[in-house]
C-alpha positions in Angstrom: 0.0 0.0 0.0 1.4 3.4 -1.0 1.6 6.4 1.3 -1.1 8.1 -0.7 -3.4 5.1 -0.4 -2.9 5.0 3.4 -3.7 8.7 3.6 -6.8 8.4 1.5 -8.1 5.4 3.4 -6.9 6.5 6.9 -10.3 6.4 8.5 -11.0 2.8 7.2 -7.5 1.5 8.0 -7.5 3.1 11.5 -3.8 2.2 12.4 -0.7 3.0 10.5 0.7 -0.1 8.9 4.3 0.9 9.7 4.1 2.2 13.3 0.7 1.1 14.5 -0.2 4.7 15.5 -3.9 5.8 15.2 -4.3 7.6 11.9 -8.1 8.1 11.9 -9.4 11.7 11.9 -9.9 13.1 15.4 -12.8 15.2 16.6 -12.3 17.9 19.2 -15.4 19.4 20.8 -15.9 22.3 23.2 -17.9 21.7 26.3 -19.6 24.0 28.8 -17.0 23.7 31.5 -14.2 24.8 29.1 -16.4 27.8 28.0 -17.0 28.7 31.6 -13.3 28.7 32.3 -12.7 30.8 29.1 -15.3 33.3 30.4 -13.5 33.5 33.7 -10.2 34.1 31.9 -12.0 36.8 29.8 -13.3 38.5 32.9 -9.8 38.2 34.6 -8.1 39.8 31.6 -10.7 42.7 31.6 -10.1 43.2 35.3 -6.3 43.1 34.9 -6.4 45.2 31.7 -4.4 42.7 29.7 -4.9 40.5 26.8 -1.8 38.3 26.9 -1.0 36.0 29.8 0.8 32.8 30.8 -1.1 29.8 32.0 0.4 30.1 35.5 -1.4 33.4 35.9 -4.9 31.9 35.2 -4.4 28.4 36.5 -6.6 29.2 39.5 -9.5 29.7 37.1 -9.2 26.2 35.5 -10.3 22.8 36.7 -8.3 19.7 35.7 -10.3 19.1 32.5 -10.1 22.7 31.5 -6.4 23.0 32.2 -5.7 19.9 30.0 -7.8 21.3 27.2 -7.2 25.0 27.4 -4.6 25.0 24.6 -7.1 23.4 22.2 -9.0 26.7 22.2 -6.6 28.3 19.8 -8.3 26.3 17.0 -11.8 27.6 17.8 -12.7 30.8 16.1 -9.8 33.1 17.0 -10.9 34.0 20.5 -7.7 32.5 22.0 -4.4 32.8 20.1 -0.7 32.2 20.4 1.1 35.6 20.4 3.9 36.1 17.9 5.6 38.6 20.2 8.9 36.8 20.2 8.1 34.2 22.8 8.3 30.4 22.3 6.6 29.8 25.6 3.9 27.1 25.1 2.1 28.4 28.1 1.8 32.0 26.6 -1.6 32.9 25.2 -3.6 35.9 24.1 -7.3 36.6 24.0 -9.1 38.7 21.5 -11.4 40.6 23.9 -13.8 41.8 21.1 -14.4 38.3 19.7 -14.8 36.9 23.2 -17.3 39.6 24.1 -19.3 39.0 20.9 -19.3 35.2 21.5 -20.3 35.4 25.1 -23.1 37.8 24.2 -24.4 35.4 21.6 -23.6 37.7 18.7 -21.2 35.4 16.9 -20.6 31.7 16.2 -17.4 29.7 16.4 -16.5 26.1 15.6 -17.8 24.1 18.5 -16.5 20.8 17.1 -13.7 20.3 14.6 -12.3 17.2 12.9 -8.5 17.1 12.5 -6.7 15.1 9.9 -3.9 13.6 12.1 -1.1 13.5 9.4 -0.9 17.3 9.0 -3.1 18.6 11.9 -5.3 20.3 9.3 -9.0 21.0 10.2 -11.0 19.0 7.6 -14.5 19.7 9.1 -16.2 21.8 11.6 -19.6 22.3 13.3 -20.3 25.9 14.1 -22.6 27.2 16.9 -23.2 29.9 19.4 -22.5 29.9 23.2 -26.0 28.4 23.7 -25.2 25.4 21.5 -22.2 24.0 23.5 -23.0 20.8 25.4 -22.0 19.5 28.8 -18.9 17.3 28.9 -20.9 14.2 29.8 -22.5 14.3 26.3 -19.2 13.0 24.9 -18.6 10.2 27.4 -19.1 6.5 26.4 -21.0 3.9 28.4 -17.8 3.3 30.5 -17.5 7.0 31.4 -14.5 7.6 29.1 -14.2 10.5 26.6 -15.2 9.3 23.2 -13.3 11.4 20.6 -15.2 9.9 17.7 -18.6 11.0 19.0 -20.4 13.7 17.0 -21.6 16.7 18.8 -25.2 16.2 19.9 -27.7 17.5 17.4 -28.1 21.3 17.7 -31.7 21.6 16.6 
């Protein structure tokens, strides 16, 4: 099987024939707890009059799940971003206060679930929604209580 055939059939094959790594597309979804944490960060940034920060400054606003997933937010609608101000610090973030305000007031939509092609990290599909469309974390758990990354976001309408 050629590299191109593996890439084209990655979702059917599931595991790389060379290294046995999962090659299926991966879904990443937002959940209410993460949005609540982002809102707390947004409020904190407003109070502190800053829009760039390090994770250690806002760690007290994040639970375990939110801390683990906070970096994923840079892929969802440009509210959170990685500053290009000469820092290579993985824990350094910026927040677009206008976009955050519009989103939290229901005036804009962002991707609330994305599908990532794992070879390149490119987003190949997204489901957009408003702040009101974001489900609770338990909607993505399987019958054993484990996070199921293949689950589609629950129907919005």
